[in-house]
Backbone as JSON Lines, residues from 0, in Angstrom:
{"i":0,"aa":"M","n":[-9.25,23.28,50.33],"ca":[-10.41,23.49,51.17],"c":[-10.13,22.85,52.52]}
{"i":1,"aa":"D","n":[-10.09,23.65,53.55],"ca":[-9.73,23.13,54.87],"c":[-10.95,22.81,55.74]}
{"i":2,"aa":"G","n":[-12.13,22.97,55.19],"ca":[-13.32,22.66,55.95],"c":[-14.0,23.88,56.54]}
{"i":3,"aa":"S","n":[-13.35,25.03,56.46],"ca":[-13.96,26.22,57.04],"c":[-14.8,26.99,56.01]}
{"i":4,"aa":"Q","n":[-14.54,26.78,54.73],"ca":[-15.3,27.45,53.69],"c":[-16.53,26.63,53.31]}
{"i":5,"aa":"P","n":[-17.59,27.29,52.85],"ca":[-18.78,26.55,52.43],"c":[-18.55,25.86,51.08]}
{"i":6,"aa":"I","n":[-19.24,24.77,50.86],"ca":[-19.2,24.09,49.56],"c":[-20.16,24.83,48.64]}
{"i":7,"aa":"L","n":[-19.62,25.38,47.55],"ca":[-20.42,26.15,46.62],"c":[-20.4,25.58,45.21]}
{"i":8,"aa":"Y","n":[-19.53,24.62,44.95],"ca":[-19.39,24.07,43.61],"c":[-19.11,22.57,43.73]}
{"i":9,"aa":"V","n":[-19.9,21.77,43.03],"ca":[-19.76,20.31,43.07],"c":[-19.65,19.81,41.64]}
{"i":10,"aa":"V","n":[-18.7,18.9,41.41],"ca":[-18.5,18.32,40.09],"c":[-18.57,16.81,40.2]}
{"i":11,"aa":"H","n":[-19.32,16.17,39.3],"ca":[-19.32,14.71,39.17],"c":[-18.53,14.42,37.9]}
{"i":12,"aa":"D","n":[-17.25,14.12,38.08],"ca":[-16.32,13.97,36.97],"c":[-16.69,12.82,36.04]}
{"i":13,"aa":"E","n":[-16.17,12.9,34.81],"ca":[-16.39,11.87,33.8],"c":[-15.94,10.49,34.27]}
{"i":14,"aa":"D","n":[-14.95,10.44,35.16],"ca":[-14.45,9.15,35.66],"c":[-15.25,8.65,36.87]}
{"i":15,"aa":"G","n":[-16.3,9.39,37.24],"ca":[-17.16,8.98,38.35],"c":[-16.78,9.59,39.69]}
{"i":16,"aa":"D","n":[-15.61,10.23,39.77],"ca":[-15.2,10.88,41.01],"c":[-16.02,12.15,41.24]}
{"i":17,"aa":"W","n":[-16.03,12.59,42.48],"ca":[-16.73,13.8,42.87],"c":[-15.72,14.82,43.38]}
{"i":18,"aa":"Q","n":[-16.0,16.09,43.14],"ca":[-15.22,17.18,43.7],"c":[-16.17,18.13,44.43]}
{"i":19,"aa":"F","n":[-15.8,18.51,45.63],"ca":[-16.59,19.44,46.44],"c":[-15.7,20.64,46.71]}
{"i":20,"aa":"L","n":[-16.06,21.78,46.15],"ca":[-15.18,22.94,46.16],"c":[-15.88,24.17,46.75]}
{"i":21,"aa":"D","n":[-15.05,25.12,47.15],"ca":[-15.6,26.35,47.72],"c":[-15.73,27.46,46.68]}
{"i":22,"aa":"G","n":[-15.34,27.18,45.45],"ca":[-15.45,28.18,44.39],"c":[-14.2,29.01,44.21]}
{"i":23,"aa":"G","n":[-13.24,28.89,45.11],"ca":[-11.99,29.63,45.0],"c":[-10.95,28.84,44.23]}
{"i":24,"aa":"D","n":[-9.77,29.41,44.12],"ca":[-8.66,28.73,43.45],"c":[-8.24,27.52,44.26]}
{"i":25,"aa":"V","n":[-7.92,26.44,43.57],"ca":[-7.46,25.22,44.24],"c":[-6.22,24.69,43.53]}
{"i":26,"aa":"S","n":[-5.43,23.95,44.28],"ca":[-4.27,23.28,43.71],"c":[-4.35,21.81,44.08]}
{"i":27,"aa":"E","n":[-3.59,21.0,43.38],"ca":[-3.6,19.56,43.65],"c":[-3.18,19.25,45.08]}
{"i":28,"aa":"E","n":[-2.31,20.07,45.65],"ca":[-1.86,19.85,47.02],"c":[-3.01,20.02,48.02]}
{"i":29,"aa":"D","n":[-4.03,20.76,47.64],"ca":[-5.18,20.99,48.52],"c":[-6.17,19.84,48.51]}
{"i":30,"aa":"A","n":[-6.03,18.93,47.56],"ca":[-7.0,17.83,47.41],"c":[-6.89,16.85,48.58]}
{"i":31,"aa":"A","n":[-8.03,16.28,48.94],"ca":[-8.09,15.27,50.0],"c":[-9.22,14.31,49.68]}
{"i":32,"aa":"T","n":[-9.06,13.08,50.12],"ca":[-10.13,12.1,49.97],"c":[-10.96,12.13,51.24]}
{"i":33,"aa":"V","n":[-12.25,12.37,51.05],"ca":[-13.17,12.49,52.18],"c":[-14.41,11.67,51.85]}
{"i":34,"aa":"S","n":[-14.96,11.0,52.84],"ca":[-16.15,10.2,52.59],"c":[-17.37,11.09,52.37]}
{"i":35,"aa":"L","n":[-18.31,10.58,51.59],"ca":[-19.55,11.31,51.37],"c":[-20.29,11.51,52.7]}
{"i":36,"aa":"K","n":[-20.15,10.57,53.6],"ca":[-20.77,10.69,54.92],"c":[-20.26,11.94,55.64]}
{"i":37,"aa":"N","n":[-18.94,12.16,55.61],"ca":[-18.37,13.34,56.26],"c":[-18.77,14.63,55.56]}
{"i":38,"aa":"I","n":[-18.8,14.6,54.23],"ca":[-19.21,15.78,53.47],"c":[-20.66,16.12,53.79]}
{"i":39,"aa":"S","n":[-21.52,15.11,53.81],"ca":[-22.95,15.37,54.05],"c":[-23.23,15.78,55.5]}
{"i":40,"aa":"K","n":[-22.38,15.37,56.43],"ca":[-22.53,15.86,57.82],"c":[-22.24,17.35,57.87]}
{"i":41,"aa":"R","n":[-21.24,17.75,57.11],"ca":[-20.85,19.15,57.08],"c":[-21.89,20.01,56.36]}
{"i":42,"aa":"D","n":[-22.48,19.43,55.29],"ca":[-23.46,20.16,54.5],"c":[-24.51,19.18,53.99]}
{"i":43,"aa":"P","n":[-25.61,19.0,54.71],"ca":[-26.64,18.04,54.33],"c":[-27.25,18.29,52.95]}
{"i":44,"aa":"S","n":[-27.16,19.51,52.43],"ca":[-27.73,19.79,51.11],"c":[-27.02,19.03,50.0]}
{"i":45,"aa":"I","n":[-25.83,18.53,50.28],"ca":[-25.08,17.75,49.29],"c":[-25.87,16.52,48.86]}
{"i":46,"aa":"M","n":[-26.64,15.95,49.76],"ca":[-27.41,14.75,49.43],"c":[-28.44,15.01,48.33]}
{"i":47,"aa":"S","n":[-28.85,16.24,48.16],"ca":[-29.78,16.56,47.07],"c":[-29.11,16.46,45.71]}
{"i":48,"aa":"L","n":[-27.78,16.33,45.69],"ca":[-27.03,16.22,44.44],"c":[-26.6,14.78,44.15]}
{"i":49,"aa":"A","n":[-27.05,13.84,44.96],"ca":[-26.63,12.44,44.8],"c":[-26.95,11.88,43.43]}
{"i":50,"aa":"D","n":[-27.97,12.41,42.77],"ca":[-28.34,11.92,41.44],"c":[-27.75,12.76,40.31]}
{"i":51,"aa":"L","n":[-26.79,13.63,40.63],"ca":[-26.14,14.46,39.62],"c":[-25.44,13.55,38.61]}
{"i":52,"aa":"P","n":[-25.8,13.65,37.33],"ca":[-25.2,12.74,36.34],"c":[-23.69,12.95,36.19]}
{"i":53,"aa":"V","n":[-23.02,11.91,35.77],"ca":[-21.59,12.0,35.45],"c":[-21.42,13.07,34.37]}
{"i":54,"aa":"G","n":[-20.41,13.91,34.53],"ca":[-20.16,14.97,33.56],"c":[-20.93,16.26,33.84]}
{"i":55,"aa":"W","n":[-21.65,16.29,34.94],"ca":[-22.41,17.47,35.32],"c":[-21.78,18.13,36.55]}
{"i":56,"aa":"A","n":[-22.22,19.36,36.8],"ca":[-21.77,20.11,37.97],"c":[-22.97,20.86,38.54]}
{"i":57,"aa":"A","n":[-22.8,21.34,39.74],"ca":[-23.82,22.17,40.39],"c":[-23.11,23.27,41.16]}
{"i":58,"aa":"E","n":[-23.73,24.42,41.18],"ca":[-23.15,25.52,41.95],"c":[-24.26,26.35,42.57]}
{"i":59,"aa":"R","n":[-23.86,27.13,43.55],"ca":[-24.77,28.06,44.21],"c":[-23.93,29.25,44.65]}
{"i":60,"aa":"P","n":[-24.53,30.43,44.68],"ca":[-23.76,31.62,45.05],"c":[-23.48,31.74,46.54]}
{"i":61,"aa":"A","n":[-24.3,31.07,47.36],"ca":[-24.13,31.13,48.81],"c":[-24.82,29.92,49.43]}
{"i":62,"aa":"V","n":[-24.48,29.6,50.65],"ca":[-25.02,28.42,51.34],"c":[-26.54,28.45,51.43]}
{"i":63,"aa":"D","n":[-27.11,29.62,51.57],"ca":[-28.57,29.71,51.73],"c":[-29.32,29.79,50.39]}
{"i":64,"aa":"K","n":[-28.62,29.54,49.29],"ca":[-29.24,29.57,47.95],"c":[-29.39,28.15,47.41]}
{"i":65,"aa":"E","n":[-30.24,28.0,46.4],"ca":[-30.48,26.7,45.78],"c":[-29.33,26.31,44.85]}
{"i":66,"aa":"W","n":[-29.12,25.0,44.73],"ca":[-28.14,24.46,43.79],"c":[-28.68,24.61,42.37]}
{"i":67,"aa":"E","n":[-27.83,25.02,41.44],"ca":[-28.16,25.07,40.02],"c":[-27.29,24.03,39.32]}
{"i":68,"aa":"R","n":[-27.92,23.12,38.6],"ca":[-27.21,22.03,37.92],"c":[-26.97,22.4,36.46]}
{"i":69,"aa":"F","n":[-25.85,21.91,35.91],"ca":[-25.58,22.14,34.49],"c":[-24.61,21.08,33.98]}
{"i":70,"aa":"E","n":[-24.73,20.81,32.69],"ca":[-23.82,19.86,32.05],"c":[-22.51,20.58,31.76]}
{"i":71,"aa":"R","n":[-21.41,19.9,32.02],"ca":[-20.08,20.51,31.81],"c":[-19.61,20.31,30.41]}
């Protein structure tokens, strides 16, 4: 994810880490460490997921749609 695609899929991993994805294919080489501050500047709706439990994910079909949460 180079920052040009919208964030459509968010995962709160079992180890407590977060993943912010565009819904497309990803590889480990594409991974980057980014602060939550920078992510939320890019997409303020991310802050509505701050209480997403560990082991859960959220997705939306498009930027103008609501986040749907689910247990992984």
